[in-house]
N, C-alpha and C positions, 0 to 999 in steps of 0.2 A: 503466317504472319512470322518474319524470322526475330530473330537476337535483336538486330537495329532497330527495326519497327516497332517492336516493342518499348524498347528504350526511348527512345522517341516519341511515344505516346505519353509515357510517365513524366517524362521530362523534360518534353517538348523537342523538336525537330533540331538537331545540331547546338542542343543547347550545352555550354560549357559552365563549368560549376563558378557559382561571383561567391562563395564562402566553403572555410572550412568543413562547414555541416554538410553540404551539396556535394563538396569533393570527396567525402567520407562514404555517403547514402551513395553516390553515383558509381564510386569505385567499389562498393559491397556489392553492387546489383550485378555491375562487370562481370567480378570475381565470381560471385554464385551461379552465373549462367554458364562459364566454363569450368567450377567444379576443381579448379585446380589448385585455387589457395583461397578459400573462403575468408572472408573477414570475419574473425569470432569476437574480437576485441577492440573496442575505441583506439583509435590512436593519439601519439601525445599531441599533436595538432587538434585533434578532434576534443577532445580534455582543455586543452586550454580553451579552444574557442567557449564550452560550456562554462568553463569558471569566469571567461571573461562576460559573458551575457548575465553570470549572475552578479557578478561584483558591478556592473554597470546599471541593473535592474534597480528601479527607486525600492525602498525599505518596503519590506510587506506590511501591512495593519490588520490584524483580525477585525472583521466588520463587527464587531459587538452590537454598535448601533444599530444593525439592521437586521439583526438576527431574527426578528418574530418576522419579518418579509420573506424570509429565505425559505426553499423547500427542505424536508428532512436531509433528501439526500445530498442537497448542495450544501447546508451546513455541517454534516456530518465529514463531507469533503474540504470544508475552511479546515478543519480540525487537522486532517492528513497533512496539508500544505502548510498550515501552521507552524507543526510540526517539523516538519523536511526543512524549513527555512531555519531552523534552530542549528541543524546536524554541521559538525565543522570537521568532524573523522567518523565513518559509519562503522568503524572497528570499536567506535565507544555509545553505539547506540543504547544502551540498555542503561550507561551509567547518566545518559543525557535525560531518558525516561522515567529513571526513579528521584531526579531529579527535581522535577516538576511537580504542582502541587496534584493533589490525589485526582481531583473533578478532572484534570488533563490527561493523568494517567489512564483513566479508565474510560474517557471517551475515545480516546486514540485506541486503545488495545481492544475496545469494545469492538470499535467498526471495523479494521482491519481482520478481528479474527470471525465476525458475521459473513465478511466480505471473501475471505478464503473456504468457510465453511459453505457458502453458497454457491461457490465456482466450484469446488471439486471434494468437500468433504474433509471430514477430521483430519484423515492424513494429507491435504493438501497444506493444512493449516502447521501442522506440526513440521513438516518439511521445510515449508516456507518460509516460518519464523524460526526454525533452525539454521536456516544461510542468513538471516537477520543479525539473530541475537547469539547464536551460537550454544554453550552450555548451559546459556543462561536463559533459554526457549523456557522450560519448565514455569520458571519464577514469572515471566512474561503470563506464561498462561494464566497461575495464579492471582495475578493484576486484573485479568480478563474474568475470571471467576468471582471476585469479590466485587469487581465492577459491577457484572450482571447483576447479583444481589443488589448491590445499592442504588442501580439505575431502578431495577422495579420488576426486573426479568430473572427469577429466582429458577424456574425451570430451565431457562437456558447457563446459569451457573450449573446444576446439578449435570447438566448432561454435558457440558465441558469437563468437569470434574470426573467423569465415568470416562470420560475419552481421556483424559491426562491417564488415569488408573492403566489403561489398556496400553498407552503408549508404554508408561514405565516399565509394565511386564513385558513390552516387546512383542504382544501379541498381534496388533494391528488389523485386528478385524473391526470396523466400526461401521457395517453395513446398519445395524439395528439404529445406532445412534444418528448416522446419515440420514435416515430414512424420517427419523423422529423432528430431526428438524428441517425436512423440507415440506414435514406437516405443521409447523410453527406458522401462527400470522407475520410472517418476517416483516411487513408492513408498520405493525403493530412495535417489532424491535426497534426498527428506524425512528420511529416515533418518539420511544422510550428514551434514547439515546438523544434524539434532537431536543427535545424538552428538558433533558438534564442539563444541555451545553449551554440552553438559554437561563437555564438558572444559575450557572455558575461561569457565563460568560466575560465578566471580570477576570477572572483567573487567567485568560489568555491574552491578556494585555504584557 
C-alpha cells in the first residue's frame, strides 16, 4: 500500500477537507509521511476553529441531578470537563484552581494525580504537572495529599507525600512507590473520589 492509498483509506478516496480541522489533520498526515516538514503545533487557523467551536457550544452545566446514575469514572471525568470549561488562560491554571471551593480542588487534583500515576508512575505525574502548573506543581501535589486524606485514602496521601520528598531531593527513584500504588485497590480509590463528588455536587454549580 502506497501513501496515497493509505491517505484514501483514512480520509476517503479523493476527499477534500471540509473545514479547518480536516485541513489541519490532512496536512499533518501528508507532511509526516514525507518527514520534510512535520507539523509540530496547530496553526493559527486551527486555533481559531477550536475557539469558534468553544464559543458556539452550548453552556456547560455540571450534571448534579444525575450524579447517582453515573459510573465512578464518568463522574470523575465530569469534574475534569467542568474544570476545563473554566480555563480562560492556560498559564493561570493554578490561580483558577486555588480560587475554587476545597472539594472542587480535591476531586480535580486527586483525579489527575491517580490518572498520571496509573499511566506512568510518579515520575510522569511530576513531569506532566510541571508542564501544566510550572513552579506551582509542588503546591498542587500538596493539594492532592490533603485531598486524599480528606476523601478517605490516607495511604495514598502518605505515598504521594513520600514521592514529593523524593522529587524535591531530585532523586527520581519511585520504583518502590510505583509498585506500591499498582498493588492498591484502584477501583476503590475511584469509588472514594466519586462518593466525595456526590457529597459536594452543589460545589460544581
